[in-house]
N, C-alpha and C positions, 0 to 999 in steps of 0.2 A: 504493500500500500504506500509506503514511503517513497518508493521509486516512482510510482504513478503520480503522486502529488508533486514530487520534484520535477518530473517531466512536464507536467501541465504549467507549473509556475515559470520554469525556464523558457518554455515556448512562448508564453505570454510576453516576456520581457523583450523578445526580438521584434515585436511589432511596434510601429510608430504610434504615437499618441493620436487617438481618434475617438470622438465622442460616440458611444454606442448606447442604445436603449434596448430594454429587454422585457417589455411588458407583454405577457402572453394572454391568449384567449383560453379560458378553461375548457377542456373537453366536455365538461358537464354543463356548459352553456351552449347547446347545439345550434340555436338560431344564429348566434353571432358568427360562429365558424362557417356554418352553411351559407350565410350571406356572402362572405368573402369568396368562397369557392364558386358560388353562383355568379358573382360579379366577374370573376376571371373567365368563366365560360361564356359570358355575354360580351366579353371584350372590353370591359371597363377598367381593368387593372392589369398589372404586370403579368405577362404570360410565361415568364421564365421560372416561376416557383412551382415545384412539383406536387405540393400537398402530400408528399410521402413521409415527411418528418414533422410531426406535430407534438405539442401545440405550436401554433403559428404566432409570429410577432408582427402584427399589422403595420406598426410604424416603421419597421425595418424592411419588410418584404414589399409592402404596397404603398409606402410613403405617407402613411397616416400620421397625424400629430401624436397619437397615443394608441393604446390597445383597446380603448373603450369607445371613443367617438368615431365609429367606422364610416359614417357618411357625413360628418360635420354638423349634425343637427342635435346631438345629445348634450354636449357640454358648453358651458359659458365660463371660460377661465377668468375673465375680468370681474365677474360678479358672483362667482361660486364661493360657497363656504366650505367646499369639500375637496377642491382641486386647485393646485397652484403651480406656477412656474417661477423660479427664482433667477436672479441675475448671475448666480455662480454655477450655471449649467445644471441646476437641480430641478426636480419635479416631484410633486406629491399628488397621488390620486387615491381617493377612496374607491375600492373595487366594487363592481356591481354586486348587489345582494341577490343571492341565488337560493331558491327554495324549490326542490323537486319532490313531488309527492307521488306515491304509487299505492294502488289498492289491488289486491288479488283476492278472489272470493273463495277458492277451494284449495289451491296448491301453488307453490312458488312458480314464477315465470318471469322472464325478462333477462336481457343482456345489456352490456355497455352502459351501465348505470353507476359506474365508479365505486364509491365506498358502500353503496347499498348492498344488502345481502339477499340471498334466496330466502324468501319469507312469505308467509300468508298473512293477510290483513293489511292494515295501514302501515306505511313506512315513509319517513321524511328525511331528506338530506338538506341541511341548511349550511350556507357558506357565505363568507364575507371577509373583508380585510382591507389592506392598503398596499400601495406600491410606492417606493421611494427610490429616487435616482439622484446621485451626486457624482458628476464626472463620469468615470468609467465603472463605477460600482452601482449595483442595483440590488434592492431588497424587496421581495414580494412575500407578504404574509397573508395567506388565504386558507385558514383551517376549515375543516368540514366536520359537522356533527351529524350523526345518523341515529335516528330513533325509530324502532320498529316494534309493532305489536308482537310479531314472531309467534303467531298462533300455531297450535299443533295441527298437523295435517298428515294424512296417510301417505307415506312414501313407498319405498320398495317393500312389497308385502312379504311377510315371513311365510305365508302360505305357499310361496314358491318352493319351499323345502330344498331339495337338492340344488335348485338353481341359485340359491343364495351362495353356495360354495363357488360356483362359476363366477358369479357377480363379484365376489371378493378377489378374484384374480385381477380385476381392475382397481377395486377400492384399496387394495394393498399396495398399489403403485401410483396413487395420486391422493392428494389432500383435497377432497371435494365432499364435505359433509352436506347432507340434505337439509339439515336444520342446525342453526347456530345456537345451541343451548335449548333449554326447556322453559324459558321465561322471556319476558320482554327484553329487548336488546337495545343497548345504548353504547355508542362508541365515538370517540373524538380522534380525528386523524389530522396530521399536518396539512393534508390537502394539497393545493396547488401553490406551494410555497417554494421559494428559492433565494439563494444568495449568489450573485454572479459578478465576475470581472469581465467587462465587455470591451473589446478592442479590435478595431480594424475589421469589423464584420464577423468576428469570432467571439465566442462566449465560453468562459471557464468557471465552474462553480459546483455547488451542491444543491440538489433539488429533490422535492418529493412529488413533483408534478406527474400526472398521468402522461404516458407517452403513447403515441400512435405511429407505428412504422408501416409503410406500404401505402399504395394508392387507393385501397378499397374504402368504401364508405360504410359498409355494414359489418363486415367480418375481416379482421386483420389476422394473418397467420402468426405473426411474431409478437407484436405488442399492441394493446388496445386499452380502452378505459373500462374493460369488463370487471377488473379488480381495482381495489384502492391503489393509489400511487405509492411507490416505494422510494426510500431514500437512495439516491445515487449521485456519484460524481459524474460530471458531464463536461465534455469538450465538444462544442458544436458550432456550426455556422449559424449566423443569425439571418442571413439572406443568401441567395445564390451568389457565389463568387465568380465573377466574369473573367474569362481567359480568352486567349486567341482561338481556342478550339471549342469553346462553349462555356456553359455555366455548371458549377459543381456545388453540391450540398452534402453535408455529412454530420454524423454524430458518433461519438465514442462514449460509452457509459461503463461504470463499475458500480453495481448496486447490491443492496442487502435485502433478501427476501425472508419473510417471516412465515411461520406455520400457524394454522388456525387454532390448534389445541382442542378442536372438536373431533369426535369420532364419527365414522360413518354409521348408517343405520344397522341395527341388530349386531353390533360388534361383539356381543356376548353369546351369539348363536353357536351351537355345537352341532355338527353333523357327523354321525358315525365316529363319535369320540374325538373329533377334530374341531378345534376352535377356528372359525373361519377368519377371524381378524388377527393379523400379525402386527404388533405394535411398531410404530415408526420411531425414528430418531427425533422426537419432537423438541428436544432441548438443543439440537444443533441448528444454527442458522445456515442459510444458503447464500452463496455468492453468485451474482449474475453479471457477466460481462457481455457487451454487445457492440456491434459496429454496423452502421448503415451508410451507404454512399449512393448518391443520385447524380446522374449526368444528363444534361440537356445539350445535345449536339448543336453546334452553331449552324450547320447546314440543313438541319431538319427542324424548323420551328414547330413547337407544340409536342415534340417527342421527348419522353423522359425514360431513361434506362437506369436500373439500380440493382443493388445487391445488399443483403442484410444477413447478419450472422449473430447468434447468441449461444452462450454456453453457461451452464450453472453446475455447481457442485457444493457439497457440504464444506464449510470452512475447516472442519477438523480433518478433511481429506486433502487439503491443499498443501503442496510441498514447495514448488519453485515458481519462477516467473512465468513459465508456460501455463501454469494454472491461473495466474492472474489475468493474462491476456491470451487465452487459447485461440481467439479468433485469428491470430497470426500463425498458429501452429496446432491444427486439429489432429496431429499425429496420424496422418493418413496411412492406411495399410489394408491388407486383405482381411475380410471379416472372418476368415478361417483361422487367422492368427490371433491368439489370446493376448490381450494387452490390458492387464488389470488397471493400470493407471488411467489409460484412455477411457476405459469402461466406467470409471467413476464419474465421468462428466456426462451431462445431458446436453447434447449439441444439436442445433438446428440451423439451417441456412435457407435463403430464398433468393430468387431473382425476380424482378418485377419490371413492368413497363406501364406507361400512361401516355396516351396520345390524345391531344385535345385540339379542337378547331374553334377558335372564337368566332370566326365568320359563320360556321355552321352550327354554333351553339351545341357542340357534340363532344363527348369524351368517351374513350374506350380504354379500359385498364385491365391488368391481370397480374397475378402473383403465383409463382410455382415454387413450392418449398420442399425440402427433403430433410428428413430427420437423421442427423449424424453428419458432422463435418469431416469425418475420418475416412469417407469412401474415396477410393482412387477414381480418377476420371474414366478409366476403361470400364470399371464396374458400373458407374453411373450411366454411361452411354449404352451399356448392354442391357441393364434393367432399370430404366429411369423411373418406372412406376413403383419401385420398392420404397416403402416408407414415404411416399409423396403425399402432398396436399396442394390444393390450388384454389384460387378465386379468380373469377372473371366477371366483369360488369360493364355497363354503359349507362350514360345519361344523355338525353337529348331535350332541348328546349325548342318549341315551335311558337313563334309570335302569334298571338290572337288578334283578330281585327279590332275587337272592342278595347281590351285592356289586358296587360300581363302576358304570361307565357303558359303554354301547356308543357308540363314536364313528364317525360316517360323515362323510367329507370328500371333496371333489372340487375341483379347480382346473383351469381351461383357460387357456392363454396362447398368443397368436398374435402373432409379430413378422413372419411371412411376409406379403408384399404381394400385393394383388389387382389393382392398377392396372398395366397393361402398361408405361406410361411409366416408372413407378418402377423396375420390374425391368430394363428395357432400359437405363436410365441408371445402373444399379448404385447405387441410392440407398436401399439397405436400412438398417434400424436398425443402429446401432453402427458403421457405416462412413461415411467422409467423403472428398470429393474433395480438399480442401485439408489438413485435419488428418488426414493419412494414417496416423496411429497409431490412428485410430478412438476409440471411447469405451472406453478400456482404461487399466489401471494395471499396470505390470510384466507386460504380456503377457496379461492376463486381463480379460474384459468386466466392467464395473462394474455392469451391470444383470442382465437375465435370462441365466443362466449358459450356456445352450446356444447362444448366439451369434446372429449375424445370420440373419434369415429363418427362424427355427425356430418350430415349432408343437408344443405339448405338451399332453397330457391326463394328469392325475394323479388317482388315486383311492386312498382308504384306508378300511379297516374294521378297527377295533381295540377292545380292551378297555382301559379306563383307570381308574386310581384313584390320587389324589394325584400322586406323581411317576412312578408305574409305568404302563407301557403294553406290550401285546403285540398285534401285529396283522399284517395283510397289506396291501401296497401294490402298485399296478400303474401303470406309466407308459408312455405311447407318445410317442416323440420323433421328429419329422420334422426332420432337420437341413437348414438353409439351403435352404428350398424356393425362394427367389428364384434361387439359382444353378442349381437343377434346371431351372426354366423358362427361364432365360437361355441355358443350354447345350443343352437337349434338346427344347424345345417345337417348334422349327422342323423337327426331324426326326421329330416325332410319336412319340417313344419314351417311353412312360409307365411302362416297366418298372423304371427305375433310381432311383426315389426312395430316399434314404438314411434308413432307419427303424430305430429301436431299440424292441423290445418288452421291457419290464423288470419282471418280477414280483419282489417283495421280501418278506422277512420282517423285521420290526422288533421289538426288545425293549428296553425301558428299565426299570431297576429300581434302587430305593434300598436300599443295605445300610448302615444307620447313617449315617455322614457321607460315604459313598462313593456317588456316582451313576454307574451304568454304563449306557451307551447303545450300541446295536448295530444294524447293518443288513446283511443278507446278500442280495446281488442276483445274479440270473442275467440277463445281457444277451444277448438274441438279436437280432443285427444282420442286417438285410436290405439287400443291395446296399451293402456297406461302401464308403464314399467314392464313392458313385454309380457303382461299377464293375460292368461286365457283360462277359462274353466271348461275342461273337456266334458262332453256328453257322449257316453258310449254308443248311443243309437243315432248320433247326428255328427256329421263330419264338419261342415262349415257352420260355425256358430259365432255370434258376435263376441269380440274380446271385451276386456274391461274398458269400455269407452267412458270418458268423463268430459265434463264441460267446465270451463273456467272463464270468469269475467275479469278483465284487467283494465284498469284506468290509470293513466299517467298524466298528471297536470303539473306543470312547472312554471315558475315566474322568474324573470331576471330583471331586477329594477336598477336602473342607472341613476344615481344621484346627480342632479344637475349642478 
């Protein structure tokens, strides 16, 4: 750690003095971030920013005065009691007040909600704080408080009997509790806070902000805001760095991941004198290192190409420098050769692209990931589908004659595996044989929120104008398809796939300095938790189908 800190500080000293600002948009304030991406696609702001490394810094990337007043109509510095600019290159802002509320009627549902937890009943996230900049230093304090009813609900049914044993092949390799305790839940997080040294378009510091890596809008394979933000050291670009061959963006992080301390369902269950639950190393923290790079070729405007890589392991297993920054040394080799040191790491990498046309108001993006940075190139080219995951999506705006635009969007994500060897070895995305807390922080997956082995199709049609949106969404979610094949393929029972069909109504609207965003969802679950009650005299029978009502209403109030 001392070597990393020394490297960051020495690197910063080589840059000439330059005033930098670093006020970010919280990933838990979706209307503000979506507004900037929408403006880029409409051709109103700089088109050299990839949107692959977030949170974004509007004042650096898009030339805004700060990270709050995105269209110049929110703040009045001359008459404000909450915001000020000083003569000594300083600035003070009271950050927007955020309150996100979620209600689920029957069982937990929802992804990409930051520090919120999987829970039934009412749940609220409240956030606020301030931003202060003086010269090249910036401080952002934006903690988050989560309060949830956390009502009891029926999760994985113990009536599955022998299936519980199969289910724990996954639960023993990931920290993903169904319920966070047995009573009301309250938790305070550092949230979207940071302390940074900003110089010459670069930023060095420590942060607890949520990170989103990759171009996807709904599901990111590597990092998203599905879990609470984690403490990390960061060295990153604040805006695209222009060169003779194009624009570059990047980020290097070194972070600390925590365990949830909650056990999965039926952890005391015994089957044929075997306890299904295997205790994890809950007292051991985990170290996460990661690198992402994005390149916008000068000769192909609107095209972005990128690469990202992450690696995590228990602190107590770390030995040398290669464990602190394994993104530069994945110890590639044949899978048939045992390498105990390498196998203690959970490594993933991905390549991505985004192509956008401001004239056509269109973007198309994709990300292809592979689990394990240790694979040699020949093996990857021979079997690219081994341990792979991918996301593809597009967005298109069509101008309407009367007012606004028609938005059509779609995204497909697949982390479910197609190679039998991978499924039989329980080698799904986000689970690991040695790092048995999986790719999680405080009990929630850091990447695609629906978890290991899941396949998702998402579509939206909506009317948009400025910050406003009214539309319809539809989502089909297949949960842990790897577990389905692992448990049921050999008995040829294809009836019990666990699937959600989710139509939604969304509405976002600006009322002065108040941004209101909402989503009402009807969750139609087929074969809940892969459960079906067999009838001897009837082959095709309905599975355990359930219905769930989910409402999300959030406000983002900007003090003038």
